[in-house]
Residue frames as qw, qx, qy, qz and C-alpha x, y, z in Angstrom:
[[0.640, -0.679, -0.330, 0.148, 55.96, 205.44, -49.63],
 [0.130, 0.826, -0.275, 0.474, 57.75, 208.30, -47.93],
 [0.802, -0.461, -0.244, 0.292, 60.29, 207.95, -45.16],
 [0.023, -0.937, 0.278, -0.211, 62.70, 210.19, -43.30],
 [0.894, -0.031, -0.211, 0.394, 66.26, 209.11, -42.76],
 [0.306, -0.938, 0.150, 0.061, 68.94, 210.73, -40.64],
 [0.802, 0.345, -0.155, 0.462, 72.58, 211.14, -41.65],
 [0.534, -0.779, -0.038, 0.326, 75.43, 212.60, -39.60],
 [0.347, -0.498, 0.429, 0.669, 77.84, 213.62, -42.29],
 [0.528, 0.640, -0.184, -0.527, 77.75, 214.82, -45.89],
 [0.142, 0.433, -0.871, -0.183, 80.11, 211.87, -46.65],
 [0.343, 0.102, 0.895, -0.265, 77.41, 209.45, -45.36],
 [0.564, 0.451, 0.153, -0.674, 74.90, 210.55, -47.99],
 [0.666, 0.211, 0.685, 0.207, 73.92, 207.99, -50.63],
 [0.268, 0.031, 0.508, 0.818, 74.32, 208.94, -54.27],
 [0.001, 0.684, 0.654, 0.323, 70.61, 209.73, -54.62],
 [0.279, -0.871, -0.256, 0.314, 71.05, 212.62, -52.13],
 [0.428, -0.377, 0.313, 0.760, 74.23, 213.84, -53.84],
 [0.258, 0.416, 0.642, 0.589, 72.19, 214.25, -56.98],
 [0.106, -0.894, -0.424, 0.101, 70.21, 217.06, -55.15],
 [0.296, -0.785, 0.163, 0.519, 73.46, 219.06, -55.36],
 [0.733, 0.289, 0.447, 0.423, 74.09, 218.28, -59.08],
 [0.365, -0.077, 0.215, 0.902, 75.66, 220.77, -61.48],
 [0.034, -0.627, -0.533, -0.567, 72.31, 222.19, -62.63],
 [0.448, -0.831, -0.327, 0.039, 71.70, 223.44, -59.11],
 [0.624, -0.431, 0.021, 0.652, 75.29, 224.51, -58.52],
 [0.342, 0.252, 0.349, 0.835, 75.45, 226.67, -61.60],
 [0.180, -0.744, -0.432, -0.476, 72.28, 228.47, -60.60],
 [0.430, -0.828, 0.123, -0.337, 73.25, 229.07, -56.98],
 [0.448, 0.428, -0.694, 0.367, 76.67, 228.28, -55.46],
 [0.287, -0.333, 0.593, -0.675, 75.11, 228.42, -52.01],
 [0.889, 0.032, 0.127, -0.438, 73.03, 225.33, -52.95],
 [0.693, 0.458, -0.556, -0.020, 76.13, 223.31, -53.97],
 [0.917, -0.290, -0.231, 0.150, 77.69, 220.36, -52.20],
 [0.606, 0.256, -0.257, 0.708, 81.04, 222.18, -52.15],
 [0.136, -0.584, 0.144, -0.787, 79.58, 225.12, -50.29],
 [0.796, -0.510, -0.059, -0.320, 77.91, 222.90, -47.67],
 [0.891, -0.033, -0.246, 0.380, 81.21, 220.98, -47.25],
 [0.352, 0.418, -0.214, 0.809, 83.05, 224.23, -46.71],
 [0.428, -0.613, 0.022, -0.663, 80.46, 225.56, -44.35],
 [0.904, -0.394, -0.148, -0.070, 80.58, 222.40, -42.12],
 [0.832, 0.007, -0.215, 0.512, 84.37, 222.12, -42.06],
 [0.353, 0.289, -0.166, 0.874, 84.95, 225.81, -41.31],
 [0.274, -0.487, 0.000, -0.829, 82.09, 227.01, -39.21],
 [0.794, -0.456, -0.312, -0.254, 80.84, 224.37, -36.85],
 [0.154, -0.657, 0.624, -0.393, 82.51, 224.48, -33.45],
 [0.295, 0.130, -0.941, 0.103, 83.23, 221.27, -31.58],
 [0.308, 0.106, 0.646, -0.690, 80.15, 221.86, -29.44],
 [0.665, 0.397, 0.135, -0.618, 77.95, 221.21, -32.47],
 [0.400, -0.060, 0.862, 0.306, 77.37, 218.44, -34.96],
 [0.389, 0.191, -0.414, -0.801, 75.76, 218.29, -38.34],
 [0.436, 0.224, 0.848, -0.199, 72.55, 216.28, -38.66],
 [0.248, 0.169, -0.510, -0.806, 70.93, 215.77, -42.05],
 [0.560, 0.288, 0.652, -0.422, 67.27, 214.81, -42.39],
 [0.091, 0.165, -0.707, -0.682, 66.52, 213.25, -45.75],
 [0.666, 0.290, 0.403, -0.556, 63.09, 212.68, -47.17],
 [0.047, -0.154, 0.883, 0.441, 62.71, 209.77, -49.62],
 [0.715, 0.287, 0.240, -0.591, 59.76, 208.79, -51.69],
 [0.952, 0.278, 0.098, -0.086, 59.82, 205.32, -53.24],
 [0.857, -0.142, 0.173, 0.464, 63.56, 205.14, -52.69],
 [0.456, 0.561, 0.157, 0.673, 64.31, 208.52, -54.39],
 [0.347, -0.345, -0.302, 0.818, 65.78, 211.46, -52.47],
 [0.109, 0.795, 0.486, 0.346, 63.39, 214.38, -52.56],
 [0.177, -0.910, 0.046, -0.372, 64.63, 216.73, -49.84],
 [0.713, -0.059, -0.439, 0.544, 67.57, 217.22, -47.50],
 [0.279, -0.905, -0.060, -0.316, 67.38, 219.43, -44.45],
 [0.573, 0.228, -0.501, 0.607, 70.73, 220.26, -42.76],
 [0.508, -0.816, -0.127, -0.244, 70.51, 221.00, -39.07],
 [0.296, 0.497, -0.598, 0.555, 73.06, 221.91, -36.42],
 [0.761, -0.550, -0.277, -0.205, 72.66, 220.06, -33.10],
 [0.339, -0.777, 0.484, -0.219, 74.57, 220.08, -29.88],
 [0.488, 0.355, -0.792, 0.092, 77.33, 217.43, -29.61],
 [0.174, -0.120, -0.862, 0.462, 76.25, 216.88, -26.06],
 [0.274, -0.532, -0.541, -0.590, 72.49, 217.11, -25.94],
 [0.568, -0.650, -0.481, 0.153, 72.48, 217.32, -22.16],
 [0.470, 0.170, -0.160, 0.851, 74.85, 220.33, -22.07],
 [0.223, -0.534, -0.063, -0.813, 72.13, 222.90, -21.35],
 [0.768, -0.534, -0.312, -0.167, 70.88, 220.73, -18.47],
 [0.772, -0.163, -0.278, 0.549, 74.35, 220.47, -17.01],
 [0.301, 0.248, -0.061, 0.919, 75.02, 224.22, -17.29],
 [0.042, -0.516, -0.608, 0.602, 71.73, 225.17, -15.69],
 [0.131, 0.269, -0.236, -0.925, 70.66, 227.13, -18.81]]
């Protein structure tokens, strides 16, 4: 059975998702490594935005992880009139 889970931090990811960033992938492409994503999040997201990670599991095994950037205050665009 497939299910989608939401995480709010790379530190919140269970080990099965961390395996998606294992050394085999990191050696092939640094930009697919956990270290790169950690650096990206800690050095590029302003306080207006938060990380949201959508994970796809099938039978309890992590299959896909989609990182997204979302507004910290989802109503900000409504308040500013934009």
